[in-house]
N, CA, C and O atoms as a GROMACS GRO file, in nm:
protein
  644
    1MET      N    1  14.077  30.380  15.086
    1MET     CA    2  14.030  30.489  15.170
    1MET      C    3  14.150  30.544  15.246
    1MET      O    4  14.226  30.468  15.306
    2SER      N    5  14.168  30.674  15.244
    2SER     CA    6  14.282  30.734  15.313
    2SER      C    7  14.252  30.752  15.461
    2SER      O    8  14.137  30.745  15.504
    3VAL      N    9  14.358  30.774  15.537
    3VAL     CA   10  14.343  30.799  15.680
    3VAL      C   11  14.261  30.924  15.703
    3VAL      O   12  14.178  30.927  15.794
    4THR      N   13  14.282  31.027  15.622
    4THR     CA   14  14.209  31.153  15.637
    4THR      C   15  14.059  31.130  15.623
    4THR      O   16  13.981  31.187  15.698
    5THR      N   17  14.019  31.047  15.528
    5THR     CA   18  13.879  31.017  15.509
    5THR      C   19  13.822  30.943  15.629
    5THR      O   20  13.711  30.972  15.674
    6ARG      N   21  13.898  30.845  15.681
    6ARG     CA   22  13.850  30.766  15.794
    6ARG      C   23  13.838  30.850  15.921
    6ARG      O   24  13.749  30.826  16.002
    7ILE      N   25  13.927  30.946  15.939
    7ILE     CA   26  13.930  31.022  16.063
    7ILE      C   27  13.844  31.147  16.054
    7ILE      O   28  13.818  31.209  16.157
    8GLY      N   29  13.800  31.187  15.939
    8GLY     CA   30  13.705  31.297  15.930
    8GLY      C   31  13.752  31.417  15.852
    8GLY      O   32  13.681  31.518  15.849
    9GLY      N   33  13.868  31.411  15.789
    9GLY     CA   34  13.911  31.519  15.702
    9GLY      C   35  13.943  31.649  15.772
    9GLY      O   36  13.934  31.756  15.711
   10TRP      N   37  13.981  31.645  15.899
   10TRP     CA   38  14.011  31.764  15.977
   10TRP      C   39  14.151  31.812  15.946
   10TRP      O   40  14.244  31.731  15.940
   11THR      N   41  14.169  31.940  15.926
   11THR     CA   42  14.301  31.997  15.904
   11THR      C   43  14.334  32.090  16.020
   11THR      O   44  14.263  32.188  16.042
   12PRO      N   45  14.440  32.060  16.095
   12PRO     CA   46  14.473  32.142  16.212
   12PRO      C   47  14.532  32.276  16.173
   12PRO      O   48  14.589  32.292  16.065
   13ARG      N   49  14.518  32.373  16.263
   13ARG     CA   50  14.576  32.505  16.245
   13ARG      C   51  14.724  32.502  16.283
   13ARG      O   52  14.768  32.412  16.356
   14ALA      N   53  14.800  32.599  16.235
   14ALA     CA   54  14.942  32.606  16.266
   14ALA      C   55  14.966  32.640  16.412
   14ALA      O   56  15.065  32.594  16.470
   15ARG      N   57  14.880  32.717  16.473
   15ARG     CA   58  14.893  32.757  16.613
   15ARG      C   59  14.759  32.742  16.684
   15ARG      O   60  14.654  32.761  16.623
   16PRO      N   61  14.761  32.706  16.812
   16PRO     CA   62  14.636  32.689  16.884
   16PRO      C   63  14.567  32.823  16.909
   16PRO      O   64  14.632  32.926  16.928
   17VAL      N   65  14.437  32.820  16.908
   17VAL     CA   66  14.358  32.939  16.937
   17VAL      C   67  14.325  32.943  17.086
   17VAL      O   68  14.330  33.048  17.149
   18ARG      N   69  14.292  32.826  17.142
   18ARG     CA   70  14.257  32.817  17.285
   18ARG      C   71  14.275  32.673  17.331
   18ARG      O   72  14.302  32.583  17.251
   19LEU      N   73  14.260  32.654  17.460
   19LEU     CA   74  14.279  32.522  17.518
   19LEU      C   75  14.185  32.418  17.456
   19LEU      O   76  14.223  32.302  17.440
   20SER      N   77  14.065  32.458  17.423
   20SER     CA   78  13.969  32.363  17.363
   20SER      C   79  14.020  32.308  17.231
   20SER      O   80  13.990  32.193  17.197
   21ALA      N   81  14.096  32.387  17.155
   21ALA     CA   82  14.154  32.338  17.030
   21ALA      C   83  14.258  32.231  17.058
   21ALA      O   84  14.268  32.132  16.984
   22LEU      N   85  14.337  32.250  17.165
   22LEU     CA   86  14.436  32.150  17.203
   22LEU      C   87  14.367  32.020  17.244
   22LEU      O   88  14.412  31.911  17.206
   23LEU      N   89  14.261  32.030  17.320
   23LEU     CA   90  14.188  31.909  17.360
   23LEU      C   91  14.124  31.839  17.241
   23LEU      O   92  14.117  31.716  17.239
   24ALA      N   93  14.078  31.914  17.142
   24ALA     CA   94  14.025  31.853  17.019
   24ALA      C   95  14.135  31.777  16.946
   24ALA      O   96  14.111  31.670  16.890
   25LEU      N   97  14.257  31.831  16.947
   25LEU     CA   98  14.370  31.762  16.886
   25LEU      C   99  14.401  31.633  16.962
   25LEU      O  100  14.432  31.531  16.901
   26TYR      N  101  14.394  31.636  17.096
   26TYR     CA  102  14.412  31.515  17.177
   26TYR      C  103  14.308  31.409  17.138
   26TYR      O  104  14.342  31.291  17.129
   27GLU      N  105  14.184  31.449  17.117
   27GLU     CA  106  14.079  31.355  17.078
   27GLU      C  107  14.106  31.294  16.941
   27GLU      O  108  14.088  31.174  16.922
   28ARG      N  109  14.150  31.375  16.848
   28ARG     CA  110  14.180  31.324  16.714
   28ARG      C  111  14.301  31.229  16.717
   28ARG      O  112  14.304  31.129  16.646
   29ASN      N  113  14.399  31.262  16.800
   29ASN     CA  114  14.514  31.172  16.814
   29ASN      C  115  14.471  31.038  16.875
   29ASN      O  116  14.527  30.934  16.841
   30PHE      N  117  14.374  31.041  16.965
   30PHE     CA  118  14.323  30.916  17.022
   30PHE      C  119  14.265  30.827  16.912
   30PHE      O  120  14.292  30.707  16.908
   31ARG      N  121  14.187  30.886  16.822
   31ARG     CA  122  14.128  30.807  16.713
   31ARG      C  123  14.237  30.748  16.622
   31ARG      O  124  14.224  30.636  16.574
   32LEU      N  125  14.343  30.823  16.600
   32LEU     CA  126  14.453  30.772  16.518
   32LEU      C  127  14.528  30.660  16.589
   32LEU      O  128  14.566  30.561  16.527
   33ILE      N  129  14.549  30.675  16.719
   33ILE     CA  130  14.615  30.569  16.797
   33ILE      C  131  14.529  30.443  16.796
   33ILE      O  132  14.583  30.332  16.790
   34GLU      N  133  14.396  30.459  16.800
   34GLU     CA  134  14.307  30.342  16.792
   34GLU      C  135  14.329  30.267  16.660
   34GLU      O  136  14.322  30.144  16.658
   35CYS      N  137  14.355  30.340  16.553
   35CYS     CA  138  14.380  30.275  16.423
   35CYS      C  139  14.517  30.206  16.424
   35CYS      O  140  14.532  30.097  16.370
   36LEU      N  141  14.617  30.271  16.484
   36LEU     CA  142  14.752  30.217  16.487
   36LEU      C  143  14.763  30.098  16.583
   36LEU      O  144  14.829  29.999  16.553
   37THR      N  145  14.698  30.108  16.697
   37THR     CA  146  14.705  30.007  16.802
   37THR      C  147  14.564  29.979  16.854
   37THR      O  148  14.522  30.039  16.952
   38PRO      N  149  14.491  29.890  16.788
   38PRO     CA  150  14.352  29.866  16.827
   38PRO      C  151  14.334  29.816  16.970
   38PRO      O  152  14.230  29.841  17.031
   39GLU      N  153  14.434  29.748  17.026
   39GLU     CA  154  14.425  29.697  17.163
   39GLU      C  155  14.481  29.803  17.258
   39GLU      O  156  14.601  29.806  17.284
   40LEU      N  157  14.394  29.890  17.309
   40LEU     CA  158  14.440  30.002  17.390
   40LEU      C  159  14.485  29.962  17.530
   40LEU      O  160  14.530  30.047  17.607
   41GLU      N  161  14.473  29.834  17.566
   41GLU     CA  162  14.532  29.786  17.690
   41GLU      C  163  14.680  29.756  17.670
   41GLU      O  164  14.751  29.730  17.767
   42PHE      N  165  14.727  29.758  17.544
   42PHE     CA  166  14.866  29.732  17.509
   42PHE      C  167  14.916  29.604  17.575
   42PHE      O  168  14.994  29.608  17.670
   43PRO      N  169  14.870  29.487  17.523
   43PRO     CA  170  14.907  29.359  17.584
   43PRO      C  171  15.049  29.315  17.546
   43PRO      O  172  15.073  29.196  17.524
   44PHE      N  173  15.142  29.410  17.539
   44PHE     CA  174  15.282  29.384  17.508
   44PHE      C  175  15.363  29.496  17.572
   44PHE      O  176  15.312  29.603  17.601
   45ASP      N  177  15.491  29.468  17.593
   45ASP     CA  178  15.580  29.570  17.647
   45ASP      C  179  15.657  29.642  17.538
   45ASP      O  180  15.690  29.760  17.550
   46ASP      N  181  15.685  29.569  17.431
   46ASP     CA  182  15.766  29.623  17.323
   46ASP      C  183  15.723  29.556  17.193
   46ASP      O  184  15.704  29.435  17.189
   47ALA      N  185  15.708  29.636  17.088
   47ALA     CA  186  15.668  29.580  16.959
   47ALA      C  187  15.729  29.663  16.848
   47ALA      O  188  15.758  29.782  16.865
   48VAL      N  189  15.748  29.600  16.734
   48VAL     CA  190  15.800  29.668  16.616
   48VAL      C  191  15.702  29.644  16.502
   48VAL      O  192  15.659  29.532  16.476
   49SER      N  193  15.667  29.753  16.433
   49SER     CA  194  15.581  29.745  16.316
   49SER      C  195  15.667  29.764  16.192
   49SER      O  196  15.750  29.854  16.185
   50TYR      N  197  15.647  29.676  16.094
   50TYR     CA  198  15.723  29.683  15.970
   50TYR      C  199  15.632  29.724  15.856
   50TYR      O  200  15.515  29.686  15.851
   51SER      N  201  15.687  29.803  15.766
   51SER     CA  202  15.613  29.851  15.649
   51SER      C  203  15.701  29.832  15.527
   51SER      O  204  15.823  29.844  15.535
   52ALA      N  205  15.638  29.803  15.414
   52ALA     CA  206  15.714  29.787  15.289
   52ALA      C  207  15.769  29.920  15.239
   52ALA      O  208  15.865  29.921  15.162
   53THR      N  209  15.711  30.031  15.282
   53THR     CA  210  15.750  30.162  15.230
   53THR      C  211  15.808  30.256  15.335
   53THR      O  212  15.827  30.375  15.309
   54ASP      N  213  15.837  30.204  15.456
   54ASP     CA  214  15.885  30.291  15.562
   54ASP      C  215  15.979  30.213  15.654
   54ASP      O  216  15.990  30.091  15.645
   55LEU      N  217  16.046  30.286  15.741
   55LEU     CA  218  16.136  30.225  15.839
   55LEU      C  219  16.058  30.150  15.946
   55LEU      O  220  15.940  30.178  15.967
   56PRO      N  221  16.124  30.055  16.014
   56PRO     CA  222  16.058  29.990  16.126
   56PRO      C  223  16.025  30.092  16.235
   56PRO      O  224  16.102  30.184  16.262
   57LEU      N  225  15.910  30.072  16.298
   57LEU     CA  226  15.860  30.162  16.401
   57LEU      C  227  15.854  30.086  16.533
   57LEU      O  228  15.794  29.979  16.540
   58ARG      N  229  15.917  30.141  16.638
   58ARG     CA  230  15.919  30.075  16.768
   58ARG      C  231  15.825  30.145  16.865
   58ARG      O  232  15.824  30.267  16.876
   59LEU      N  233  15.746  30.064  16.934
   59LEU     CA  234  15.658  30.111  17.041
   59LEU      C  235  15.698  30.038  17.168
   59LEU      O  236  15.694  29.915  17.172
   60THR      N  237  15.738  30.112  17.271
   60THR     CA  238  15.780  30.055  17.398
   60THR      C  239  15.693  30.112  17.509
   60THR      O  240  15.691  30.233  17.531
   61VAL      N  241  15.621  30.026  17.579
   61VAL     CA  242  15.536  30.069  17.690
   61VAL      C  243  15.626  30.109  17.806
   61VAL      O  244  15.715  30.033  17.846
   62THR      N  245  15.603  30.229  17.861
   62THR     CA  246  15.685  30.281  17.971
   62THR      C  247  15.610  30.287  18.103
   62THR      O  248  15.674  30.289  18.209
   63GLU      N  249  15.479  30.292  18.100
   63GLU     CA  250  15.400  30.296  18.224
   63GLU      C  251  15.261  30.241  18.198
   63GLU      O  252  15.207  30.252  18.088
   64ARG      N  253  15.205  30.182  18.301
   64ARG     CA  254  15.068  30.131  18.294
   64ARG      C  255  14.993  30.178  18.417
   64ARG      O  256  15.040  30.164  18.529
   65GLY      N  257  14.877  30.234  18.394
   65GLY     CA  258  14.790  30.276  18.504
   65GLY      C  259  14.652  30.218  18.481
   65GLY      O  260  14.626  30.154  18.379
   66ARG      N  261  14.565  30.242  18.575
   66ARG     CA  262  14.429  30.188  18.564
   66ARG      C  263  14.357  30.243  18.440
   66ARG      O  264  14.289  30.169  18.370
   67PHE      N  265  14.374  30.372  18.415
   67PHE     CA  266  14.305  30.436  18.302
   67PHE      C  267  14.400  30.492  18.198
   67PHE      O  268  14.357  30.546  18.096
   68THR      N  269  14.530  30.478  18.223
   68THR     CA  270  14.628  30.536  18.131
   68THR      C  271  14.734  30.434  18.095
   68THR      O  272  14.755  30.335  18.164
   69VAL      N  273  14.801  30.461  17.986
   69VAL     CA  274  14.921  30.386  17.947
   69VAL      C  275  15.015  30.486  17.879
   69VAL      O  276  14.972  30.569  17.799
   70GLY      N  277  15.141  30.474  17.912
   70GLY     CA  278  15.242  30.560  17.850
   70GLY      C  279  15.334  30.475  17.763
   70GLY      O  280  15.362  30.360  17.796
   71PHE      N  281  15.378  30.531  17.653
   71PHE     CA  282  15.470  30.458  17.567
   71PHE      C  283  15.559  30.554  17.490
   71PHE      O  284  15.532  30.673  17.479
   72ARG      N  285  15.665  30.498  17.438
   72ARG     CA  286  15.758  30.569  17.351
   72ARG      C  287  15.735  30.520  17.210
   72ARG      O  288  15.724  30.399  17.186
   73LEU      N  289  15.728  30.611  17.116
   73LEU     CA  290  15.710  30.578  16.975
   73LEU      C  291  15.827  30.639  16.900
   73LEU      O  292  15.851  30.759  16.907
   74THR      N  293  15.901  30.554  16.827
   74THR     CA  294  16.023  30.604  16.764
   74THR      C  295  16.068  30.517  16.648
   74THR      O  296  16.036  30.399  16.639
   75TYR      N  297  16.144  30.580  16.560
   75TYR     CA  298  16.228  30.508  16.464
   75TYR      C  299  16.364  30.495  16.531
   75TYR      O  300  16.404  30.583  16.608
   76GLU      N  301  16.435  30.388  16.504
   76GLU     CA  302  16.571  30.371  16.556
   76GLU      C  303  16.666  30.360  16.438
   76GLU      O  304  16.660  30.265  16.360
   77PHE      N  305  16.755  30.459  16.426
   77PHE     CA  306  16.853  30.461  16.319
   77PHE      C  307  16.989  30.420  16.375
   77PHE      O  308  17.031  30.472  16.478
   78PRO      N  309  17.058  30.326  16.308
   78PRO     CA  310  17.194  30.295  16.355
   78PRO      C  311  17.288  30.412  16.321
   78PRO      O  312  17.282  30.467  16.211
   79ASP      N  313  17.373  30.448  16.416
   79ASP     CA  314  17.476  30.547  16.388
   79ASP      C  315  17.606  30.499  16.454
   79ASP      O  316  17.609  30.389  16.509
   80GLY      N  317  17.711  30.577  16.449
   80GLY     CA  318  17.841  30.535  16.499
   80GLY      C  319  17.844  30.504  16.647
   80GLY      O  320  17.930  30.427  16.691
   81ASN      N  321  17.753  30.560  16.726
   81ASN     CA  322  17.753  30.541  16.871
   81ASN      C  323  17.641  30.449  16.919
   81ASN      O  324  17.611  30.448  17.039
   82GLY      N  325  17.581  30.376  16.834
   82GLY     CA  326  17.470  30.287  16.873
   82GLY      C  327  17.346  30.317  16.792
   82GLY      O  328  17.348  30.308  16.669
   83LEU      N  329  17.238  30.353  16.862
   83LEU     CA  330  17.112  30.383  16.795
   83LEU      C  331  17.074  30.529  16.817
   83LEU      O  332  17.087  30.582  16.927
   84LYS      N  333  17.027  30.591  16.712
   84LYS     CA  334  16.972  30.726  16.722
   84LYS      C  335  16.821  30.712  16.708
   84LYS      O  336  16.772  30.647  16.616
   85ARG      N  337  16.748  30.774  16.801
   85ARG     CA  338  16.601  30.766  16.799
   85ARG      C  339  16.544  30.900  16.753
   85ARG      O  340  16.569  31.004  16.815
   86GLU      N  341  16.468  30.894  16.644
   86GLU     CA  342  16.409  31.018  16.594
   86GLU      C  343  16.292  30.988  16.503
   86GLU      O  344  16.306  30.900  16.418
   87PRO      N  345  16.180  31.054  16.513
   87PRO     CA  346  16.141  31.128  16.632
   87PRO      C  347  16.126  31.030  16.747
   87PRO      O  348  16.101  30.911  16.726
   88ASP      N  349  16.139  31.079  16.867
   88ASP     CA  350  16.133  30.997  16.986
   88ASP      C  351  16.031  31.061  17.080
   88ASP      O  352  16.066  31.148  17.161
   89LEU      N  353  15.907  31.020  17.069
   89LEU     CA  354  15.799  31.083  17.144
   89LEU      C  355  15.752  30.998  17.261
   89LEU      O  356  15.730  30.877  17.247
   90GLU      N  357  15.738  31.061  17.375
   90GLU     CA  358  15.669  31.000  17.489
   90GLU      C  359  15.522  31.034  17.473
   90GLU      O  360  15.486  31.150  17.455
   91VAL      N  361  15.437  30.932  17.479
   91VAL     CA  362  15.294  30.950  17.455
   91VAL      C  363  15.218  30.890  17.572
   91VAL      O  364  15.256  30.786  17.626
   92ARG      N  365  15.109  30.955  17.611
   92ARG     CA  366  15.022  30.900  17.715
   92ARG      C  367  14.881  30.889  17.659
   92ARG      O  368  14.827  30.985  17.604
   93VAL      N  369  14.822  30.771  17.675
   93VAL     CA  370  14.684  30.746  17.635
   93VAL      C  371  14.597  30.748  17.759
   93VAL      O  372  14.623  30.677  17.856
   94TYR      N  373  14.493  30.831  17.756
   94TYR     CA  374  14.393  30.836  17.863
   94TYR      C  375  14.270  30.761  17.810
   94TYR      O  376  14.186  30.819  17.742
   95ARG      N  377  14.263  30.632  17.842
   95ARG     CA  378  14.157  30.549  17.785
   95ARG      C  379  14.018  30.594  17.829
   95ARG      O  380  13.925  30.591  17.749
   96ASP      N  381  14.004  30.635  17.955
   96ASP     CA  382  13.872  30.674  18.005
   96ASP      C  383  13.824  30.804  17.940
   96ASP      O  384  13.704  30.817  17.912
   97ALA      N  385  13.912  30.898  17.917
   97ALA     CA  386  13.874  31.027  17.857
   97ALA      C  387  13.884  31.024  17.705
   97ALA      O  388  13.840  31.118  17.638
   98ARG      N  389  13.940  30.917  17.650
   98ARG     CA  390  13.960  30.901  17.506
   98ARG      C  391  14.044  31.015  17.449
   98ARG      O  392  14.008  31.080  17.351
   99LEU      N  393  14.159  31.038  17.515
   99LEU     CA  394  14.254  31.142  17.474
   99LEU      C  395  14.393  31.081  17.463
   99LEU      O  396  14.426  30.985  17.532
  100VAL      N  397  14.476  31.139  17.375
  100VAL     CA  398  14.616  31.102  17.363
  100VAL      C  399  14.698  31.230  17.367
  100VAL      O  400  14.669  31.326  17.294
  101GLU      N  401  14.800  31.232  17.452
  101GLU     CA  402  14.884  31.350  17.470
  101GLU      C  403  15.029  31.313  17.441
  101GLU      O  404  15.081  31.218  17.499
  102ALA      N  405  15.094  31.388  17.354
  102ALA     CA  406  15.238  31.375  17.334
  102ALA      C  407  15.307  31.459  17.441
  102ALA      O  408  15.277  31.577  17.456
  103LEU      N  409  15.399  31.397  17.515
  103LEU     CA  410  15.467  31.464  17.625
  103LEU      C  411  15.610  31.500  17.586
  103LEU      O  412  15.673  31.432  17.505
  104ASN      N  413  15.659  31.606  17.642
  104ASN     CA  414  15.798  31.641  17.623
  104ASN      C  415  15.887  31.543  17.697
  104ASN      O  416  15.987  31.494  17.645
  105CYS      N  417  15.848  31.513  17.821
  105CYS     CA  418  15.912  31.411  17.901
  105CYS      C  419  15.810  31.367  18.006
  105CYS      O  420  15.719  31.443  18.039
  106PRO      N  421  15.824  31.245  18.059
  106PRO     CA  422  15.723  31.196  18.151
  106PRO      C  423  15.710  31.277  18.280
  106PRO      O  424  15.604  31.275  18.343
  107SER      N  425  15.815  31.348  18.321
  107SER     CA  426  15.808  31.422  18.447
  107SER      C  427  15.824  31.571  18.425
  107SER      O  428  15.907  31.636  18.490
  108ARG      N  429  15.747  31.626  18.334
  108ARG     CA  430  15.756  31.770  18.309
  108ARG      C  431  15.699  31.847  18.427
  108ARG      O  432  15.613  31.794  18.498
  109PRO      N  433  15.745  31.970  18.451
  109PRO     CA  434  15.694  32.044  18.566
  109PRO      C  435  15.547  32.079  18.551
  109PRO      O  436  15.495  32.094  18.441
  110ALA      N  437  15.482  32.090  18.665
  110ALA     CA  438  15.340  32.127  18.664
  110ALA      C  439  15.324  32.270  18.614
  110ALA      O  440  15.413  32.353  18.630
  111TRP      N  441  15.209  32.296  18.554
  111TRP     CA  442  15.180  32.429  18.500
  111TRP      C  443  15.070  32.490  18.584
  111TRP      O  444  14.964  32.431  18.604
  112LEU      N  445  15.096  32.609  18.632
  112LEU     CA  446  14.998  32.679  18.714
  112LEU      C  447  14.972  32.816  18.652
  112LEU      O  448  15.056  32.905  18.663
  113ALA      N  449  14.859  32.833  18.588
  113ALA     CA  450  14.824  32.961  18.527
  113ALA      C  451  14.742  33.040  18.627
  113ALA      O  452  14.644  32.990  18.682
  114LYS      N  453  14.782  33.163  18.651
  114LYS     CA  454  14.714  33.246  18.750
  114LYS      C  455  14.596  33.322  18.691
  114LYS      O  456  14.495  33.342  18.759
  115ASP      N  457  14.607  33.365  18.567
  115ASP     CA  458  14.497  33.435  18.502
  115ASP      C  459  14.505  33.413  18.352
  115ASP      O  460  14.600  33.353  18.303
  116GLU      N  461  14.407  33.460  18.281
  116GLU     CA  462  14.398  33.433  18.137
  116GLU      C  463  14.512  33.494  18.057
  116GLU      O  464  14.546  33.443  17.950
  117GLY      N  465  14.574  33.602  18.107
  117GLY     CA  466  14.682  33.665  18.035
  117GLY      C  467  14.820  33.617  18.074
  117GLY      O  468  14.920  33.678  18.037
  118ASP      N  469  14.829  33.507  18.149
  118ASP     CA  470  14.956  33.455  18.197
  118ASP      C  471  15.042  33.409  18.079
  118ASP      O  472  14.999  33.324  18.002
  119PRO      N  473  15.165  33.465  18.064
  119PRO     CA  474  15.250  33.423  17.952
  119PRO      C  475  15.289  33.276  17.960
  119PRO      O  476  15.310  33.212  17.856
  120GLN      N  477  15.299  33.219  18.082
  120GLN     CA  478  15.330  33.077  18.094
  120GLN      C  479  15.220  32.991  18.033
  120GLN      O  480  15.246  32.886  17.975
  121ALA      N  481  15.096  33.037  18.046
  121ALA     CA  482  14.985  32.962  17.988
  121ALA      C  483  14.997  32.956  17.836
  121ALA      O  484  14.976  32.851  17.776
  122PHE      N  485  15.032  33.068  17.776
  122PHE     CA  486  15.046  33.070  17.630
  122PHE      C  487  15.166  32.986  17.586
  122PHE      O  488  15.160  32.920  17.482
  123GLN      N  489  15.275  32.990  17.663
  123GLN     CA  490  15.393  32.910  17.629
  123GLN      C  491  15.362  32.762  17.640
  123GLN      O  492  15.402  32.683  17.554
  124PHE      N  493  15.290  32.722  17.747
  124PHE     CA  494  15.250  32.584  17.766
  124PHE      C  495  15.163  32.538  17.649
  124PHE      O  496  15.186  32.432  17.590
  125LEU      N  497  15.064  32.618  17.615
  125LEU     CA  498  14.974  32.585  17.506
  125LEU      C  499  15.050  32.570  17.375
  125LEU      O  500  15.026  32.477  17.299
  126ASP      N  501  15.141  32.662  17.349
  126ASP     CA  502  15.219  32.659  17.225
  126ASP      C  503  15.309  32.536  17.219
  126ASP      O  504  15.318  32.470  17.116
  127ASP      N  505  15.377  32.504  17.332
  127ASP     CA  506  15.464  32.386  17.336
  127ASP      C  507  15.384  32.257  17.316
  127ASP      O  508  15.422  32.171  17.236
  128GLN      N  509  15.273  32.245  17.387
  128GLN     CA  510  15.189  32.127  17.374
  128GLN      C  511  15.133  32.114  17.233
  128GLN      O  512  15.127  32.004  17.178
  129TRP      N  513  15.093  32.225  17.176
  129TRP     CA  514  15.038  32.224  17.040
  129TRP      C  515  15.141  32.170  16.942
  129TRP      O  516  15.110  32.084  16.860
  130GLY      N  517  15.264  32.221  16.950
  130GLY     CA  518  15.368  32.176  16.857
  130GLY      C  519  15.395  32.028  16.865
  130GLY      O  520  15.401  31.960  16.762
  131ARG      N  521  15.410  31.975  16.987
  131ARG     CA  522  15.435  31.832  17.004
  131ARG      C  523  15.318  31.748  16.956
  131ARG      O  524  15.337  31.647  16.888
  132ASN      N  525  15.198  31.788  16.991
  132ASN     CA  526  15.081  31.708  16.956
  132ASN      C  527  15.044  31.719  16.809
  132ASN      O  528  14.987  31.626  16.753
  133LEU      N  529  15.076  31.831  16.746
  133LEU     CA  530  15.057  31.843  16.602
  133LEU      C  531  15.157  31.754  16.529
  133LEU      O  532  15.123  31.692  16.428
  134LEU      N  533  15.281  31.748  16.580
  134LEU     CA  534  15.381  31.656  16.524
  134LEU      C  535  15.329  31.513  16.534
  134LEU      O  536  15.335  31.439  16.436
  135LEU      N  537  15.278  31.474  16.651
  135LEU     CA  538  15.224  31.339  16.668
  135LEU      C  539  15.110  31.314  16.570
  135LEU      O  540  15.104  31.208  16.508
  136HIS      N  541  15.019  31.411  16.557
  136HIS     CA  542  14.905  31.397  16.467
  136HIS      C  543  14.950  31.370  16.323
  136HIS      O  544  14.901  31.278  16.258
  137LYS      N  545  15.042  31.450  16.275
  137LYS     CA  546  15.089  31.435  16.136
  137LYS      C  547  15.167  31.305  16.119
  137LYS      O  548  15.154  31.237  16.017
  138TRP      N  549  15.248  31.270  16.219
  138TRP     CA  550  15.326  31.147  16.211
  138TRP      C  551  15.234  31.026  16.213
  138TRP      O  552  15.259  30.930  16.138
  139LEU      N  553  15.130  31.025  16.295
  139LEU     CA  554  15.036  30.913  16.297
  139LEU      C  555  14.967  30.895  16.162
  139LEU      O  556  14.950  30.783  16.115
  140HIS      N  557  14.927  31.006  16.099
  140HIS     CA  558  14.870  30.997  15.964
  140HIS      C  559  14.969  30.931  15.869
  140HIS      O  560  14.933  30.841  15.794
  141TYR      N  561  15.093  30.977  15.873
  141TYR     CA  562  15.198  30.924  15.786
  141TYR      C  563  15.216  30.773  15.810
  141TYR      O  564  15.222  30.696  15.715
  142LEU      N  565  15.224  30.733  15.937
  142LEU     CA  566  15.246  30.592  15.970
  142LEU      C  567  15.131  30.505  15.919
  142LEU      O  568  15.154  30.397  15.866
  143LEU      N  569  15.008  30.551  15.936
  143LEU     CA  570  14.893  30.474  15.890
  143LEU      C  571  14.888  30.468  15.738
  143LEU      O  572  14.853  30.364  15.681
  144GLU      N  573  14.922  30.576  15.671
  144GLU     CA  574  14.925  30.575  15.524
  144GLU      C  575  15.029  30.476  15.471
  144GLU      O  576  15.013  30.422  15.362
  145HIS      N  577  15.135  30.453  15.550
  145HIS     CA  578  15.240  30.360  15.508
  145HIS      C  579  15.218  30.219  15.562
  145HIS      O  580  15.307  30.134  15.551
  146GLY      N  581  15.102  30.193  15.618
  146GLY     CA  582  15.066  30.058  15.656
  146GLY      C  583  15.116  30.010  15.791
  146GLY      O  584  15.113  29.890  15.818
  147HIS      N  585  15.163  30.100  15.876
  147HIS     CA  586  15.207  30.058  16.009
  147HIS      C  587  15.087  30.023  16.096
  147HIS      O  588  14.978  30.076  16.078
  148GLY      N  589  15.110  29.935  16.190
  148GLY     CA  590  15.007  29.899  16.285
  148GLY      C  591  15.059  29.794  16.382
  148GLY      O  592  15.149  29.717  16.349
  149PHE      N  593  15.002  29.792  16.501
  149PHE     CA  594  15.043  29.697  16.604
  149PHE      C  595  14.933  29.598  16.637
  149PHE      O  596  14.947  29.521  16.732
  150GLY      N  597  14.825  29.597  16.562
  150GLY     CA  598  14.718  29.503  16.588
  150GLY      C  599  14.757  29.360  16.559
  150GLY      O  600  14.716  29.269  16.632
  151LEU      N  601  14.834  29.338  16.457
  151LEU     CA  602  14.875  29.203  16.417
  151LEU      C  603  15.025  29.182  16.433
  151LEU      O  604  15.079  29.083  16.383
  152ALA      N  605  15.092  29.274  16.502
  152ALA     CA  606  15.237  29.265  16.516
  152ALA      C  607  15.274  29.140  16.597
  152ALA      O  608  15.207  29.106  16.695
  153ALA      N  609  15.380  29.074  16.553
  153ALA     CA  610  15.428  28.958  16.628
  153ALA      C  611  15.499  29.012  16.752
  153ALA      O  612  15.605  29.074  16.742
  154ARG      N  613  15.441  28.988  16.868
  154ARG     CA  614  15.498  29.038  16.990
  154ARG      C  615  15.457  28.948  17.106
  154ARG      O  616  15.350  28.886  17.102
  155PRO      N  617  15.540  28.941  17.207
  155PRO     CA  618  15.503  28.859  17.323
  155PRO      C  619  15.392  28.927  17.402
  155PRO      O  620  15.393  29.049  17.417
  156ARG      N  621  15.299  28.849  17.451
  156ARG     CA  622  15.190  28.900  17.533
  156ARG      C  623  15.238  28.910  17.678
  156ARG      O  624  15.323  28.832  17.722
  157VAL      N  625  15.183  29.004  17.750
  157VAL     CA  626  15.215  29.016  17.892
  157VAL      C  627  15.085  29.006  17.973
  157VAL      O  628  14.976  29.031  17.922
  158ALA      N  629  15.099  28.968  18.097
  158ALA     CA  630  14.983  28.963  18.186
  158ALA      C  631  14.942  29.105  18.219
  158ALA      O  632  15.025  29.184  18.264
  159LEU      N  633  14.814  29.140  18.198
  159LEU     CA  634  14.768  29.276  18.218
  159LEU      C  635  14.735  29.307  18.362
  159LEU      O  636  14.718  29.425  18.395
  160GLY      N  637  14.725  29.213  18.448
  160GLY     CA  638  14.686  29.238  18.586
  160GLY      C  639  14.803  29.269  18.678
  160GLY      O  640  14.802  29.230  18.794
  161ARG      N  641  14.904  29.339  18.627
  161ARG     CA  642  15.022  29.370  18.708
  161ARG      C  643  14.991  29.463  18.821
  161ARG      O  644  15.080  29.499  18.898
   0.00000   0.00000   0.00000
């Protein structure tokens, strides 16, 4: 059974139509993250998933909140100056809302749209769409190649921090 079949066979558009489409993408990414990492409390700080057909995948938890968890998802390639990380996505899981958002950076500026025709609103929507569509496609790819953190050998951490 393919990932597409398990997740519902949804094909995203190249560009967002409205904010509700972006939120639908966040919901679909949540379902994919559930497949990749079934333990959404992330009882580890750092883990690596290995696949017979793909590069090792590193997941590093960067923040923990009551209803959220943030992490970095990346491949690490050795290069002349150390490690090159690509793609290197900051991701936030909203467990209570069942949403996953790919972030540009953890401290991006706040967005304040004044009216429906605000160009900043369209730029924000377009930027978020691109990052989250990348995450969506990459998660499909990772699952098709057998990545997962459910059975990954990793040290457990105390969750009551």
